[in-house]
Legacy VTK file of the C-alpha trace (Angstrom):
# vtk DataFile Version 3.0
C-alpha trace
ASCII
DATASET POLYDATA
POINTS 112 float
108.862 85.754 83.423
108.432 87.669 86.662
108.098 85.888 89.992
104.690 84.680 91.183
104.768 87.428 93.815
105.304 90.166 91.187
102.610 88.712 88.922
100.054 88.571 91.748
100.978 92.050 92.988
100.680 93.492 89.473
97.390 91.732 88.852
95.915 93.020 92.123
96.973 96.593 91.329
95.450 96.371 87.846
92.268 94.687 89.119
91.742 97.404 91.742
92.061 100.173 89.148
89.810 98.263 86.731
87.138 97.879 89.431
87.447 101.532 90.548
86.793 102.679 86.986
83.691 100.491 86.660
85.288 97.504 84.862
85.472 99.134 81.410
86.394 97.047 78.388
87.962 98.247 75.172
86.103 98.076 71.856
86.426 95.000 69.649
88.788 96.918 67.324
90.963 98.129 70.218
91.096 94.573 71.588
92.151 93.200 68.208
94.850 95.890 67.874
96.190 95.133 71.348
96.361 91.404 70.670
98.198 91.994 67.383
100.725 94.206 69.161
101.280 91.551 71.841
101.556 88.642 69.421
104.286 90.459 67.503
106.180 91.528 70.658
109.520 89.936 71.567
108.331 89.573 75.189
105.234 87.528 74.323
105.402 83.945 75.665
103.449 82.041 73.037
103.469 78.696 74.882
101.546 80.171 77.847
99.968 83.217 76.099
101.442 85.559 78.715
103.419 88.752 78.695
107.015 87.971 79.586
107.372 91.284 81.429
104.319 91.380 83.700
103.163 87.753 83.435
99.562 88.694 82.632
97.377 86.529 80.439
97.209 88.606 77.276
93.666 87.654 76.295
92.374 89.100 79.585
94.664 92.091 80.103
94.032 93.349 76.582
90.286 93.628 77.304
90.654 95.976 80.257
90.546 99.626 79.188
92.511 100.593 82.304
95.479 98.346 81.429
98.629 99.448 79.665
101.525 97.643 78.057
104.363 97.288 80.605
107.048 97.560 77.925
105.992 100.531 75.867
102.883 102.604 76.538
102.860 103.467 72.838
102.471 99.802 71.890
98.798 100.025 72.932
96.648 103.057 72.136
96.345 105.277 75.231
92.742 105.432 76.432
90.745 107.781 78.659
88.185 105.995 80.771
84.980 107.759 81.811
85.304 110.750 79.514
81.641 110.701 78.450
79.880 110.094 81.743
76.131 109.750 82.170
73.829 110.075 85.183
72.525 106.925 86.833
70.302 106.298 89.848
71.923 104.518 92.749
69.939 101.514 93.968
70.855 101.801 97.645
71.010 105.551 98.126
68.662 108.478 98.686
65.901 108.681 96.089
67.401 111.554 94.059
71.030 110.507 94.419
72.964 110.219 91.163
76.501 109.255 90.234
78.719 109.793 87.232
79.562 106.741 85.182
80.567 106.022 81.640
79.807 103.375 79.122
82.416 104.481 76.638
86.165 104.472 76.312
87.826 106.976 74.009
91.240 107.977 72.861
92.584 111.066 74.683
92.552 113.093 71.489
88.785 112.600 71.054
86.885 115.783 71.827
84.133 115.642 74.473
LINES 1 113
112 0 1 2 3 4 5 6 7 8 9 10 11 12 13 14 15 16 17 18 19 20 21 22 23 24 25 26 27 28 29 30 31 32 33 34 35 36 37 38 39 40 41 42 43 44 45 46 47 48 49 50 51 52 53 54 55 56 57 58 59 60 61 62 63 64 65 66 67 68 69 70 71 72 73 74 75 76 77 78 79 80 81 82 83 84 85 86 87 88 89 90 91 92 93 94 95 96 97 98 99 100 101 102 103 104 105 106 107 108 109 110 111
């Protein structure tokens, strides 16, 4: 397991990216696939349900669409976040102000 410092640093970096992207979650199928990959991995620490490489709690990290496997990016399906954006009104901005957001997460090979 990594040191507490490395775990906290890694978590903060992942949390910042997750928040920047609008806190997107994977689909139920993607989540299930990620968990299966982790549970069969030699780095998985079953007694604490953590990744032995990054120290993250698997049940949480696997939900975040912005997260990747620290061992092998191919272990988890690579996702593109925000590829199908939609217009929304900002609550605290000028009346006609809009922003791009997305409520979907797709594989990179999915056509827009």
